[in-house]
Structures are given as C-alpha cells and as structure tokens.
VEXSE-920458 format. One record per residue (C-alpha): x, y, z. Coordinates in steps of 0.25 Angstrom, whole numbers, padded with zeros to 4 digits, always signed. Each point is the difference from the previous one (the first is absolute). Layout:
XYZ...
//
This chain:
+0076-0115-0025+0005+0013+0006-0014+0004+0003-0002-0012+0010+0012+0005+0008-0002+0015-0001-0010+0008+0009-0003+0015-0003+0003+0009+0011-0010+0011-0001+0008+0009+0009+0011+0001-0010+0001+0006-0014-0009-0009-0009+0006+0002-0014+0012-0008+0002-0007-0011+0007-0012-0004-0009+0009-0006-0011+0004-0011+0009-0014-0005+0001+0001-0007-0013-0013-0008-0004-0007+0004+0013+0001+0015-0004-0014+0000-0007-0007-0006+0012+0007+0009+0010-0003+0013-0008-0015-0003-0001-0001-0002+0015-0003+0015+0003+0004+0007+0013-0011+0010+0003+0007+0012+0006+0001+0015-0004+0015+0000+0004+0008-0004-0012+0013-0009+0001+0014+0004-0002+0005-0002-0014+0015+0004+0001+0010+0002+0010+0004+0013-0007-0009+0012+0004+0003+0006-0014-0006-0012-0007-0011-0001+0010-0004+0014-0003-0003-0003-0015-0009-0012+0003-0011+0009+0006-0009+0008-0008-0013+0008+0005-0012-0002-0008-0002+0015-0004+0014+0000-0007-0006-0008-0011-0010+0010-0006+0010+0012+0003+0010-0007-0009-0008-0007-0010-0012+0009-0003+0009+0012-0005+0008-0011-0009-0013-0005-0005-0005+0014-0003+0013+0003-0008-0002-0012-0009-0014+0003-0003+0003+0015-0003+0010-0005-0010-0011-0006-0008-0008+0013+0001+0012+0008-0005+0002-0010-0011-0014+0004-0005-0009-0012+0006-0014+0006+0002-0006+0001+0014-0011-0010-0001+0011-0010-0006+0009+0003+0011-0010-0004+0010-0003-0013-0008+0014-0004+0000+0003+0003+0014-0012-0009+0004+0006-0011-0009+0013+0002+0008-0007-0002+0013-0007-0012-0005+0013-0006-0005+0006+0003+0014-0011-0009+0006+0005-0012-0009+0014+0003+0003-0003+0001+0015-0006-0014-0001+0011-0006-0008+0011+0006+0009-0006-0004+0013-0003-0014-0005+0012-0004-0008+0011+0009+0006-0004+0003+0014-0004-0014+0003+0011-0007-0008+0004-0013+0008+0015+0000+0004+0009-0009+0008+0014+0005-0002+0007+0010+0009+0000+0012-0010-0014-0004-0005-0006+0000+0014+0008+0013+0003-0005+0007-0012-0015-0004+0002+0000+0004+0014+0005+0014-0003-0010+0001-0012-0013-0006+0007+0003-0010+0010+0002+0010+0011-0014+0005-0002-0006-0014+0001+0008-0003+0013-0003+0014+0006-0013+0005-0007-0003+0011+0010+0014+0006-0002-0005+0014-0005+0014+0004-0005+0003-0012-0008-0013+0000-0007+0001+0009-0012+0011-0001-0010+0012+0009+0002+0001+0010-0012+0014-0005-0004-0005-0015-0001-0013+0004-0007+0008+0008-0011+0008-0013-0003-0013-0007-0003-0006+0012-0007+0012+0001-0010-0002-0012-0008-0015+0002+0000+0002+0014-0006+0009-0006-0011-0011-0011-0003-0011+0011-0001+0009+0008-0010+0002-0013-0008-0015-0002+0000-0006+0014-0001+0003+0011-0010+0008+0012+0005-0012+0009+0001-0008-0010+0010+0011-0007+0007+0002+0011+0011-0015+0001+0003-0001-0015+0001+0013-0001+0009-0005+0012+0008-0013-0008+0003+0008-0012+0004+0007+0008+0010-0013+0006+0005-0005-0014+0001+0012-0004+0008-0002+0012+0010-0015-0005+0002+0005-0014+0002+0011+0003+0011-0009+0010+0007-0012-0010+0000+0009-0011+0005+0005+0008+0012-0015+0004+0003-0004-0014-0001+0010-0004+0011-0001+0013+0009-0014+0007-0004-0013-0003+0007-0010+0000-0012-0014+0004+0003-0008-0004-0013-0002-0013-0006+0009+0000-0012+0013+0004+0007-0004-0010+0012-0001-0011-0010+0013+0004-0007+0007+0000+0013-0006-0014+0004+0004-0005-0014+0015+0004+0002+0001-0004+0014-0005-0014-0004+0013+0000-0009+0009+0003+0012-0007-0009+0011-0007-0011-0007+0004-0003-0015+0012+0007-0004+0000-0007-0014-0013+0006-0004-0006+0014+0000+0012+0008-0007-0008+0012-0004+0001+0012+0009-0008+0011-0006-0009-0010-0006-0003-0015-0001-0003+0002-0015+0012-0008-0005-0002-0011+0011-0013-0003-0006+0006+0000-0014+0012-0010+0004-0008-0008+0010+0008+0004+0013-0012+0005+0008+0001-0006+0013-0011-0011+0004-0009+0004+0011+0004-0003+0014-0009-0009+0009-0005+0013+0007-0004+0006-0013-0007-0013-0005-0008+0000+0012-0006+0013-0003-0004-0004-0013
//
C-alpha cells in the first residue's frame, strides 16, 4: 500500500499529502496533535487565507441571514407566537441535522486519495489539530453549500408560510452549534453544565472519536446509542 511507504511531513502543506496515506489515513487523522498553532494547508498564500475563519464571523454572517428568513414568515402573515414555535422547531431540527452530519458525513471512512483529501478539508483537519482555533468553525462559503440543500428540503416539507421561519431556526441552531463548538475547545467553563459538555466533547476527540457526536447536546447520542461508555476513571468514581 502507498501508506506503508508514505510519511507525512508536518512542515510542508498537508492537503496534498494526506491522500497518499490510503487506508492508514483514518488512524493517522485520529491521533491528535495538541497545539494551538495550525498546520499549513496549501503552498498558495491565497488559498491558505480562505482556510482560516475566526469564530465571531459566524454570528455576524448568519444571524442577519436567519433574521431575514424569519422576517419573511412575518411579512407573509404568520402570527408572532406561531413564528416563535416554528423557529424553535427549526432549532430542534438543527440538533438532529448536527448529529447526522457529524456522524455520517464528517466521520465517513475513506481510503482513496481524493476521499482522504476531501475528508481532511471537511473535518479531518479538526481532529488532527483540535486546538487550531482558525480551522474550528465552518467558513461561511462552505456552510452555504451545505445550507442550500437543507433550505430546498425545508421548502419541500413545509408550507410557504412557515418554511422561512423553520429555516431561520435551523440557521440559528447552526450559529449556536459553531459558537458552542469553539467555546468547548477554547473556553474555560465555570459551571457544571458547560463543564460536562466540554468533557463530553473532548472525550470524542481524545478517547472515543466514534462516539459522542452531539455538540450542543448529547440528546441524539442517547436516541441512537452512541453515548460513549464511561472511562476507567469515571467508573472508579461510581
């Protein structure tokens, strides 16, 4: 296999290298490097610039977009209380989409050159360098590519009056997800709930990456049986 002969050089741009790992890519990408300094993706400074996104760009870009969609339902005559209900439904729908995307797309197993390369750009880079704060949230252009089919699906399922409010709620859920995700890696929670959520997520990175796919909540992990089993240290405390 190519992977047996190929060694990643961390001092060179990584995107053109990871595909050569073949079947060993999955093991390599889940051995995290704990450093706040992110790797070089591309040799081109122009391409490299677009791989980095500061966390606060997410609410700045997407909260106005979500508000615009929600206001469309209001302009079409949806009553205020009903707007709130459908926005909450959208946020709940996002929690399900968050789980499904994380489990089945972000953690898809690959071994081909282009499959490995795509996965590394999509999510593998975050698992290899989980403390890289500029590769943690989704660049708005990439998020828009995923949001487009979701909007089309919402329009198909919902009536025109409620679809914008539901989709606005989904976008707000996404903003909460990405900001929460950043906080779980770089924040220092002081109360029990965020502390437990941080521990839950870091367990996904550093112990059992194929469990614990929920970020904002472990709800769907409970539903689908992907709650991580307790570690030996946790078991001793019981």
